[in-house]
TITORNU-190652 format. One line per field, with one value per residue (C-alpha): residue number from 1; chain; y, z, x. Coordinates in steps of 0.05 Angstrom, whole numbers, plus 5000, padded with zeros to 4 digits. Each point is the difference from the previous one (the first is absolute). Last residue first. Example, Ala and Ser with C-alpha at 12.3 -4.5 7.8 and 13.67 -1.06 7.14 Angstrom:
<nodes>
n = [2  1]
chain = [A  A]
py = [4979  4931]
pz = [5143  5013]
px = [5273  4973]
</nodes>
This chain:
<nodes>
n = [283  282  281  280  279  278  277  276  275  274  273  272  271  270  269  268  267  266  265  264  263  262  261  260  259  258  257  256  255  254  253  252  251  250  249  248  247  246  245  244  243  242  241  240  239  238  237  236  235  234  233  232  231  230  229  228  227  226  225  224  223  222  221  220  219  218  217  216  215  214  213  212  211  210  209  208  207  206  205  204  203  202  201  200  199  198  197  196  195  194  193  192  191  190  189  188  187  186  185  184  183  182  181  180  179  178  177  176  175  174  173  172  171  170  169  168  167  166  165  164  163  162  161  160  159  158  157  156  155  154  153  152  151  150  149  148  147  146  145  144  143  142  141  140  139  138  137  136  135  134  133  132  131  130  129  128  127  126  125  124  123  122  121  120  119  118  117  116  115  114  113  112  111  110  109  108  107  106  105  104  103  102  101  100  99  98  97  96  95  94  93  92  91  90  89  88  87  86  85  84  83  82  81  80  79  78  77  76  75  74  73  72  71  70  69  68  67  66  65  64  63  62  61  60  59  58  57  56  55  54  53  52  51  50  49  48  47  46  45  44  43  42  41  40  39  38  37  36  35  34  33  32  31  30  29  28  27  26  25  24  23  22  21  20  19  18  17  16  15  14  13  12  11  10  9  8  7  6  5  4  3  2  1]
chain = [A  A  A  A  A  A  A  A  A  A  A  A  A  A  A  A  A  A  A  A  A  A  A  A  A  A  A  A  A  A  A  A  A  A  A  A  A  A  A  A  A  A  A  A  A  A  A  A  A  A  A  A  A  A  A  A  A  A  A  A  A  A  A  A  A  A  A  A  A  A  A  A  A  A  A  A  A  A  A  A  A  A  A  A  A  A  A  A  A  A  A  A  A  A  A  A  A  A  A  A  A  A  A  A  A  A  A  A  A  A  A  A  A  A  A  A  A  A  A  A  A  A  A  A  A  A  A  A  A  A  A  A  A  A  A  A  A  A  A  A  A  A  A  A  A  A  A  A  A  A  A  A  A  A  A  A  A  A  A  A  A  A  A  A  A  A  A  A  A  A  A  A  A  A  A  A  A  A  A  A  A  A  A  A  A  A  A  A  A  A  A  A  A  A  A  A  A  A  A  A  A  A  A  A  A  A  A  A  A  A  A  A  A  A  A  A  A  A  A  A  A  A  A  A  A  A  A  A  A  A  A  A  A  A  A  A  A  A  A  A  A  A  A  A  A  A  A  A  A  A  A  A  A  A  A  A  A  A  A  A  A  A  A  A  A  A  A  A  A  A  A  A  A  A  A  A  A  A  A  A  A  A  A]
py = [6004  5022  4937  4952  5036  4997  4932  4973  5037  4976  4926  5016  5028  4933  4958  5035  5048  4973  5011  4935  4963  5031  4973  4930  5005  5014  4947  4948  5034  4988  4934  4973  5027  4969  4926  5001  5007  5050  5010  5061  5017  5026  5057  5066  4966  4972  4955  4934  4975  4927  4959  4927  4991  5028  4937  4995  5065  5070  5046  5074  5048  5056  5082  5026  5026  5047  5060  4961  5044  5029  5067  4978  5067  4965  4948  4925  4963  4932  4949  4927  4953  4920  5019  5048  5064  5038  4979  5049  5057  4985  4998  5076  5020  4967  5037  5072  4979  4986  5061  5042  4981  4941  4997  5064  4985  5025  4919  4989  5055  4967  4948  4927  4940  4950  4927  4940  4945  4940  4976  4935  4981  5034  5070  5035  4968  5013  5070  4991  4991  5087  5000  4950  5039  5060  4970  4962  5066  5039  4936  5001  5075  5005  5024  5081  5007  5016  4980  5050  4957  4951  5049  5029  4930  4976  5059  4983  4927  5018  4981  4957  4949  5051  5028  5077  5046  5052  4976  4923  4947  4924  4945  4936  4945  4918  5012  4946  5042  5067  4973  4964  5070  5029  4946  5016  5073  4988  4953  5060  4998  4955  4945  4978  5033  4933  4980  5047  4957  4953  4932  4942  4956  5019  4943  5035  5050  4950  4971  5067  5017  4922  5017  5067  4973  4939  5048  4945  4999  4949  5016  4932  4999  5063  4974  4934  5043  5045  4939  4972  5067  4995  5053  5044  5020  5083  5013  5025  4945  4940  5029  5002  4928  4978  5019  4982  4922  4945  4947  5043  4986  5016  5068  5016  4983  5040  5054  5000  4991  5047  4994  5070  5007  4941  5034  5064  4960  4969  5068  5039  4934  5017  5078  4981  4968  5053  5056  4960  4964  5031  4951  4934  4940  4951  4932]
pz = [5189  5071  4999  4989  5061  5046  4983  5016  5060  5029  4984  5039  5064  4993  5000  5056  4981  4987  5049  5035  4927  4986  5054  4997  4919  5028  5057  4946  4952  5047  5019  4925  4985  5059  4989  4925  4953  4953  4920  4961  4940  4935  4983  5023  5067  5021  5076  5019  5070  5009  5048  5001  5068  5033  4973  4949  4975  5009  4947  5013  4945  5006  4991  5043  5066  5014  5009  5057  5013  5071  4994  4958  4966  4931  5017  5004  4972  5010  4965  5024  4952  5020  4987  4944  5027  4983  4934  4990  5026  4960  4939  5015  5008  4936  4967  5027  4971  4928  5005  5026  4957  4972  5067  5036  5067  5064  5022  4997  5047  5053  5022  4978  5046  4969  5042  4966  5032  4951  4959  5019  4959  4942  4965  5044  4966  4934  5002  4968  4937  4994  5006  4949  4953  5013  4984  4946  4962  5015  4972  4939  4984  5003  5066  5008  5014  5056  5023  5008  4972  5051  5052  4961  4979  5068  5019  4933  5019  5075  5052  5063  4979  4992  5063  4992  4985  5035  5067  5000  5049  4999  5041  4972  5030  4992  4932  4953  4941  5028  4982  4932  4985  5021  4967  4927  5004  5018  4946  4950  4955  4937  5002  5054  4998  4999  5061  5048  4998  5040  4975  5038  5024  5075  5031  5026  5028  5044  5021  5028  5038  5025  5023  5019  5049  5025  5033  5019  4946  5011  4937  4978  5020  4960  4941  4996  5010  4943  4956  5016  4981  4931  4980  4939  4976  4983  5066  5023  5058  4959  4942  5060  5028  4929  4989  5074  4971  4989  5030  5041  5071  4952  4988  5065  5025  4943  5021  5063  5063  5054  5023  4994  4927  4985  5028  4965  4936  5000  5009  4945  4955  5010  4992  4929  4979  5035  4965  4928  4971  4941  4954  5043  5001  4951  5015]
px = [4433  4975  4956  5057  5037  4953  4971  5082  5002  4933  5018  5069  4956  4957  5066  5031  5052  5070  5064  4999  5003  5058  5042  4967  5021  5068  5003  4979  5047  5059  4986  4993  5067  5034  4967  5019  4947  5001  4982  5012  4956  5030  5053  4976  4985  4939  4994  4970  5009  4992  4981  5012  5030  4941  4964  4942  5031  4981  5018  5022  4997  5048  5009  5057  5000  5056  4952  4962  4937  4991  4982  4942  4961  5014  4953  5018  4944  4965  4977  4979  4975  4974  4922  5007  4977  5070  4995  4942  5035  5055  4961  4975  5068  5017  4942  5023  5073  4971  4949  5052  5059  5033  5038  4971  5042  4970  4982  5077  5016  4944  5052  4964  5007  4965  4977  4984  4966  5005  4941  4964  4950  5042  4978  5050  5063  4972  5013  5069  4959  5008  5073  5005  4959  5040  5068  4969  4971  5071  5031  4962  5003  5075  5027  5025  5065  4993  4932  4944  4948  5011  4971  4954  4970  5000  4952  4957  4994  4985  5047  4992  5054  5051  4997  4971  5060  5050  5012  4978  5008  4971  4987  4980  4968  4995  5052  4992  4971  5027  5066  4991  4965  5067  5048  4971  5007  5067  5015  4995  4939  4984  5052  4956  4934  4949  5041  4966  4936  5031  5036  4989  5056  5008  5030  5061  4965  4959  5062  5023  4940  5003  5073  4981  4946  5049  5050  5047  5056  5054  5028  4995  4927  4991  5041  4954  4933  5017  5010  4939  4965  5032  5062  5002  5063  5022  4976  5066  4997  4974  5066  5055  4968  5010  5074  5019  4988  4951  4962  4955  5040  5060  4982  4981  5083  5020  4971  5023  4959  5001  4939  4984  5026  4954  4943  5013  5019  4928  4968  5037  4978  4927  5016  5028  4932  4960  5042  4988  5063  5025  5047  4971  5055  4986  4966]
</nodes>
C-alpha cells in the first residue's frame, strides 16, 4: 500500500497520538515496527498519518506501550476505523486542504467554541456576506474557486441538522458587528441571520462590547473543537498561509484559559442579542 501523499489533519492527528503514546513509553520506533512485523519506517509512516492503521493494530501498540487510558485508546481505535468519506471530500483538489480539514474537525467535534474580532464566524455567515469576504482575496480568486468556497462554507451548517448537533459557543467582538461587508443591506441581513442562529437549541452567541474595559487585546481569533476525550481537543487558527491546527497539551491549556477569560468579559446572552438587534436596526 503506497503512503498517502497528503493525509488529512485527522489522519495525521491519529498518528501524532500514537507517537505520543510510544514516546511516553520510552520505546523506540524500531521496536514498535518489529511488533507489527515491519521496521522503523513503517512506524514513521503510521505516526505521520501517511499510512492507515487498523483498530486491532492500535490496540496492539497501546498494549505494547503500556497505555492505561482506555477511553483514549478506544477513541483512537474509532478514529482508525473511520472509512466513510464526508461531504467535504467532494472539494478535494478544488479547495485548499485547510477547508476540508475544518469541515472534518467540526463534523467530529463534541462541542465548538469560536472567537472572532472582525467577522462573524464562518459557519454562521450568509451567502452574500461570505461572497464579500472571499471576493476580497488578493490576488482575486477564479470564479469557480470563489463559488466553491462559498458553497463549502454554507454546507458546514449541516452539523446543526443532525439529531444530536454539537454545542457551539461563539464570542464576537462588537467591532465585527459594525463592519459593513458588502454594504449596509448585506451587513444588516447578516446580523438578522446571526440573531436567528442565536436561537438554535445548541448555539450560544455572546458579544464583547466596545465599552468593555477588560478585553484581552492579545487574544487571537480561534476555533476550539472538543474531542471525544480531552486529549483529542484541537485548536484551529487562521493565518495568511491557511489553517493551523494545534494539539499539544500546553497549547490546548493556553487556549482554554484564553477562551475562559474572554467569556468572563462578554455580555450576557440576552444583552448580546440586544446589541446585535440594535446595530442591525441602525443600518
